N, C-alpha and C positions, 0 to 999 in steps of 0.2 A: 435585397431591396432596402431593408431597414435593419438596424441591429440594436440590441439592448445595450445599456450603458454599463453592464457588468459582464466580465468574461466574454468579450466579443467573439462570437463564433466565426468560423472561416466562411466568408461570403464571396462567392465567385464574382469576378469583375463584371460579367454580363448582367448579373442581378443588380449590382450597383448602378450600372449604366441604365438599365431598365427603369429603375426608380426615378432617376433624374430626367429621363426622357418622358416618362409619364407625367412628372411634375411640369415640365416645359409645355407639353401638349395641353395639359389642363389649363395653364395660364393663357396660352395662345387661344384656346377655344373660348374662354371667357372674354378675352379682348375682342375676338372676332364677333361674338354675339353682341357685345356692347356697341360696337361700330354699326352692326346691322340694325340694332334697335334705334339708332340715331336717324337712320334713313336708308332706303333701299339703294343699293349700289347699281350703277348703270352697267357695270361689267359682270354682274352676277348672272349666272345661267338661269333659265326659266325654272329649273328644278330647285335651285338654291333659293331663288326669289320666293317660290311657293313655301318652302320650309321657313324662311324668314318671316313670312306673313303669319304663319301659325304661332310663332313665338311672340310676334308683335301684338297679336290679338289678346294676349294676357301679359302685357309688358311688365306690370307691377310685380306679379308673381314671379316672372322670369328673373327680374332684377334681384328680388329678395333671395332667390335660390342661388343664382350664379355669383353674386357678390359675397354671400356668406360662404359658398363653396371656395371661392377664390381666397378669402381670408383663412379658411381652414387649411387649404393647400400650402399657403405661404408660411403658416405656423408649424406645419408638420416637421420640417427639419429641426426646428428649435425644440420641439417637444420629444423627438425621437432620437436624433443623432447623438452619439456619445460625447462629442466635443462640447455640446450645449447642455450636458446633463445637470450642471449646477444651477441652471435657470429654473425658477419656481413658477413663473407666470404662464408659460406657454401651455402647459398641460391642462389646467382648469379651463382656460379659454378654449382649448381644443374640444373639450367635452361640451361646452356651451354651444359652440358653433356647430358641432356635429349634430346636436339635437335639432337645431334650426334647419340645417341642410336636409336632415331626414324628414322632418315634418313637411317642408316645402316640396320635397320630392314626391311624397305621397299625394299632395294636392295636384302637382303637375302631371301625375299619372292620369288625371282626367283628360288632359289635352294631348295625349300621345299621338304621334304621327303613324306609328306602325301597328295600330290596333291592339288586340288582346295579346299578341305575341310580345310586343314591346312592353305593354302594361304588366304582363306577368313577370317579365324580367326585372322591371323596376320594383314591383312589389316584393319579389323574392330577394333580390340583392339589397334593396333598401332595408328590408326587415333583418337580413343577415348583418348588415352594417350596424343597425341600431342595437341588435342583440350583442354584437361584439363590443360596442362602445359601453353598453351597460355592464357586461362582464368585467371589462377593464376598470370601470368606475367602482364596482364592488370590490375587486381585488385591491384597488388603491385605498379604499376605506379600511381594509383589513391589513394594510401594510405589506402586502405580498407584491413587492415591486417587480419581480421577474415575471410572475403570472400576469400582472397588469400589463406589462410591456408586450407580452406575447399576444394578448387580445388587442392592444392598441395597433400593433403591427398588422394583425389580421384585418382590423377595421380600415386602416389606411389603404391597404392593398385592394380591398374591395371597392372603396370609394374611387381609387385611381383607375378602376376598371372602365370608367367613363372615358378616360384618355385612350385606352386600348381600343375602344369602339371606333375611334376616329379613323385610324388606318384601315380597319375592317370595312367601315363605310366607304372609304376611298376605293377599296378593291371592288366593292359592289357597284359603285358609281362608274368605275373605269370599265367594268365588264357588262354594264347594262345593255349595251348594243348587242351583246351575244345572248345574255340571259333573258333580256326583255323584262326584267324586274323593275318595278317602280320603287321609289323611296318608301311608299306606304307598304309595299310588299316585303322589302328586305330590312327595314329598320329594326323590326323585332328580332330577326336572326342576328343582325349586327350587335345588338345589345346583349343577347344571350352569349354569343361567341366572345365578345370583348370582355365582359365581366367574368365569364367562366375561365378564360385564360389566366387572368390575374388571380382568381381564387385558387385554381388548381396549382399554380406555381408557388404561391405563398404557403398553401397547405403542405405541399411536398417539402418545401424548405423548413417549415416549422417542425414537421414531424421528424425530419432527418436531424434536427438540432434540439429535439425534445428535452434532452437532459439539461440543456442550458437554462430552461425555464421552470425547473422543478422547485425553486426556492421562493 
């Protein structure tokens, strides 16, 4: 998904593709939400219209969260990828944006669609994201670049879990006529599944390349 700027480990092609796909889905999701906040679409289904109304009811908070998250996602390649390792500005900005994304995510947890199942997923993975960002920041201050990068990679993978929830939600929507589950019922499961997929994949990869981050 991502790689350190020293002694690049062997990264499978599917993991690289997954990173860029998650990035693209994240950007598309923000654009879609911005369009929805501008006004309801006549072509939207009643289910999607209902979800759009929930976000529109706290539009200012939604904008603060998604625009900051968009900036974070757009900066990620410049802060992480080896070809941009000489740039000094992306990393500090990434830490600042990550803090805002995390704080606004906690507040948005008040307005979740999927009840406590979704709220618990947001609380758990948002806390894990914030913890990972803090560890990366502490290693940065101590000059341990590889350990810092390890925790940055972990934090980015967790944040991009929101992108993985999108196809999971799509599956739930497509099978709703069979399962008879409403968005309120499956949103929490979709969040847990989406974020867990990203977390498990990145943990397996990090542990399999653990020696690369020992310095």
